[in-house]
N, C-alpha and C positions, 0 to 999 in steps of 0.2 A: 684363209680360217674355215676350219669345219665345226659345227657344233654339232653334237648328237645330242637330242633332247625327249626326255624321257616324261611322258605324261600320263596321267587317267583319261582323260579327257578333252578333244579339244573342235571337232565340227560338226558331229551330232548332237551337243549338248551347248547351247546357243546361252543361255544362262547359267548363273552359278559361278563362286570364285574361283576355283582354279581352274576350271578353262577359258573364264575371263584374263585371269594373270597369265596362264601358257600364251594365249592369242596376242597379248599386250607384250609378255618378254619376245616373242617374237621380232612382232612389226618394229620395237622399238631396237632391239639389238640390230638389226635390220639395218633401220635408218641412221642410227649409227656410225655402224660399220661403212655405208655406202658414204658418208660426210667424212668419215676421218682414211677414208681412203686404204679399209681394210674389209672387202668384201666378204660376206661370210654365206658359208652354204651350209643348209640346215638337211639334219637327219632326223627326221619326226619318227618316233614310235608312239602310239597312243591304246592303250589298253581296252577300252571298251568302243573306240571308235568303230563303225564297219567299213569294208576298203570304198576306198574312192580315187581320183585321182590327183595328182600332184595341182594340177590347175585349181581343181576346184577348195582344195586347203588354203591354197593362198587366196582365194576369192575368200573365204569365208572366214579367213584369219586377218585379212587387209594385209598382208604382205606384196611388196613390190614384183617380185619374183615367186616362183612355185620351188619348193623346196627341192632339194638333190633326190630325195626320197622321202615314203611315206607309208610307214608300215602300222596295220591296227590287227586286231585281234580279237575282235568282238566281246568282249569280257574273258576270253580263254587265259588264262595267267599261265597254267603250264605251259600252253602254247608261246606267250611271250618269253618265258625264261629257256624254251628249247630252243628256240632263234637265236637268241642272246647266246647260249651256249655254243652255237654252230659260228659264232663271230669272238668267240672269245678273246679277249684281249687285243681287238681289231682298232679301237675306237681312244682318239687321242684325249677330246674333252668330251666328258660325259655331263651334262645338267638335269635334275629330275626337276619337277614342279611339284613333286609329292614322294613324303619318305616311302609310300608303297610300293611305287616300283624302283626302290634303291639296291633291290638285289640283282634286277638285270641290268643296274649302272654297275654293279660292283663286276659282274661277269663280263660287260663289253668294255670295263676299263683299260686300256695300254699298260703294260707294266712299268711305263714309264710317264704314263697318261694320267689326269686329274679327273675326280667325281667330285660334283659341288651337288649339294641337294637343298632346297627351298621348303624348309617346314610353316606351319600355317596355323595350327591353333589346337581345338582339341583331340585330333591324332595323334598328338607327340605330347599330352599332357599326361602321361602315363607311360610306366614301361613297355619300351619298344617289344613287339611281337620277336619270334625268332627268325623271321626272314628280315625284319626290318633291322634287326641287330649286323643281321652279314652282312648288311648293305651299309648300315652305319661302318663298320668295322672297317672299310676302304674307301670312306669318306674323307676327301681333303678339306672339305671347308662346308659351312653351313651356312645358309642364309635365312634371313627368319623376316616374317612381313611387320614384327612388332618387337620391342624390348621385353613386355611382358611374356612374349611367346616364347622366346629364346632363354630367360630366365625360368622360365616355368619347365622349358624342354629338359633343361641342364639339371632342377630340383629333382626331377623325376629318373635321369638318365644321367648320374653325376660321372659314370665312367667315359662319357664323351663327351667331359667339359674340357679335355686336352683338344680336341678339335677346333679350329678358328669358327669364331661365330662372328655373324656381320649383318646387323639390323637393314633391311630394306624396307623403306615405309611404301604402301602400296600406291596405284595413282587412278585418279576418276578414269572410267572407261570410256574411251573416246568417242564409241557409239552413241554416250548419255551426255557428251560435253560437247558434241556437235551442234549446230544450229540454234543454239542457245539464243534466246529475243532478249537484249539489252534492258527491256522490261518484263521482271517477272511477271507470270498471269496471278492476277488476285487470286485469293481461296475465294470460296463460294461464303454464301452470306452464313451457312448456319458452321458452327465452329467444329472445326473436323481435327482427329487424330489418326496419323498413317504409320502403320507398323509393314514390312515386307521382309519376308523371310518364309523359307520353308518350313512347314509344318510335319517332322515327322519322329517318329518313335524314339529314334535314337539322337535327335537332335531339339529335346523339348525343353531349351534351355534361353530360346531368344527371345520371351517375354510377352507371348500370345495370350495365355491364359492369365499373367500375372494382369494385363491389364483389361479383359475380360473379370476378372475379379475385382477389380476396381472402379469399375463403369457406373454402377448405381451410386458409389460415392461421388463420383465427379459429377453425375446428373443432378446430385442434390443444390450443387453450388451454378452448374451450367448447365439447365435444364433440356435443352436441346442438342446439347455436345454428339458427335457421330464420331464413332470409332471404325476405320478404313481397314481392313486386312487383305493385303495381296501375297499371294504365293499357293501352292501346293502342296501334297505330300500324303504317306499313309496316316495321318494322325488329324489330319484334317477334318474329319467327319465328325471325329470323337472332340475335338474343341471348338466345333460348328456347333454340337449338341450340347456343349455347356451354355454356350449363349444363350442359344432357343430356350434352354430350362430357365433361363432368367429371363426370358420375354424380351430379349433387347432384338432377334432377328425378327419378331412381329412388329415393334414399333420403326424398325429402320434405324436403331440406335446403334448399332453393329450390322455391317456389310461386310460379306467375303465377297472379294471382286475375282479368287483366283488367279491362275498364273495371267500375266497379261504381256505383249510384247513390249519392247522398248519404246517405240512413241507413246501406248498407254501409258506406260510406267513414269514418263516425263511429266504426263499429264496429270497423272496423281500425286507427284510431288507438290506441282506446281498450285494445285489446288487445295491441297492441304493447308492448314496451319502449322502444325505440329509434327513433327518426324519422332516417332517412338519406336526405341528396342532395348528395353531394360534387360539385355541379355547379361549372362553369368558365364558364355564361352565363347566370346569372338573373339579370334586371335588377331584380327585387323575391323574389320566392318566395314568392308566397300560402301553399305546402303548408306552410313553415315554422309559420305562423301556426294552420293547421289542426290541426299536431301540437301548438304550443302550448296550444292552447285545453283539449287533453287532458291536460296538464300531462305532455307528454313531452320528454324533452332532445333536442337536434337536433344531428346531426353536419353541417357545412356545409363550404366550401371558401372561401380567402382571395382567391379568382380571380375573385369578381365581389361582386354587391351582398348577399349574404346576410350578410356580418358588418355591415350595419346593421340585421338583421333580429337573428340569432344573435348573444349576447355570448360572447365566447371564454371560457370558467371559470366563466361564470355560468350562462348558460341552453342551454350546448352547447360542444363541441368543434370546435375549426377546425382543417383540416389545407389544405395547397397539391394543388390537384388534379392528379391524374396521380402523387404521391409516396403508391405501393402499402403500403409496409413504415408509414408513420405513420396509414394509414385502418384497416389491420388493428389495428393498436396502440390507435386510439380506438377501434374496436368492441369489442374484446376489453374494455377498460379499462370500457367503461359497463355492458355486459352483464354483468361481474363487480362490480361495486359497487352495490348498491341503494340505500343511502344517496345516493353522489352525484347518481344519476338521479332519486330522489325531490326535491334538492336543486335541483337544473336544469330540474327539470319545476316547480316550485310557482314557480322565479325567472321562469322563461318565461310563465307563465300570469300573475303580475302585472305583466310589462311589455307583455306582450298588452292589458289591462285597462286599463293606462296610457296605451299609444300605438297602438294596433291596432287597436279596436274600428270595425266599418263605420261608428258615427256621427262619429266623432271622422275619420274618410277623409271624411265628407261637411263637416265644418267648415273642414278644410284645403283642398279643394277650391273650396267657396265663398269664403274666402279669398283663393285663389289667380286664381280668376276675377274679383273683383270691380275691381282696377285696371282691368281692359279692358271692363267692362260696369258703367256708373255706376248703372243703375238696381239693381242688387247691394247698393250703399252706402248707399241711402237710408235 
């Protein structure tokens, strides 16, 4: 079987939710195809990547074999559309991992073929743009990383509610699941909270500023508490300046660690006491899985899909986004109660193993695509 897979990024962006999910999809569909005697050939189109060999694509993505073809467009959307126009209606099964390339999927999809699109979060919690609407008009199925995202998409775009939709929860990135010690590394003596996420002008909803704003309140009850912030982006300087104005950079109460590679990121999770991302815009939240893999309790909000991952009073604590007194209270509560942290952390790890491994994501994805590709069902 041949799958034409369209994505924004794949090989040039090693971190980030969409490329991570795309790489998982490739290697899991390939694995399951091999196991079930249905070998899959991939024709991959990546909007933002630079040209590279199919062998390099396989190596970076963790695939067993190189894809049949890899087309990259260096961010030139019109060039991607033009290339699709030249191959119009020649592809039997097209799968996009972001609705931003749905128009290309519409052009490639054969007249008897199928187009399935994966939606993720804030990019679809609004009325679609004209190119996205054109892509959606030829879409046969929608996969969503959470029930919250799917319901929110249909709320803003009721016209497309007749398209079959299916929830396909994500799984922990294999690179972070590998080589996990059976005994988690103990956190440092200094009580600490970790947040991991981009700081960009378009994504200032993840909770960095909320945590910084309540840190003085946290310090009144836990005087040596530290907040570690991992991630980069064009808004980092402004957010860092806020912490500096409060005097927290000078005292070391807040540290900005920047972007870190996977090995260092795992250490950050292992050495913290609590993971907190009180966001209002998570379509799923892979970072919660990363924290759960290291048996860390999570703080999240009730205003997005995090509540499908983090169970209130079982694997972490949930608060309303913007409720700063509640945020300070739950941070202090977890930093002050090691037994609760251990209990939540262990329950979170067990929940991860039951529902959120990469292999389980692969099975959900295969089952979700099968109604649109009879070859996968044989």
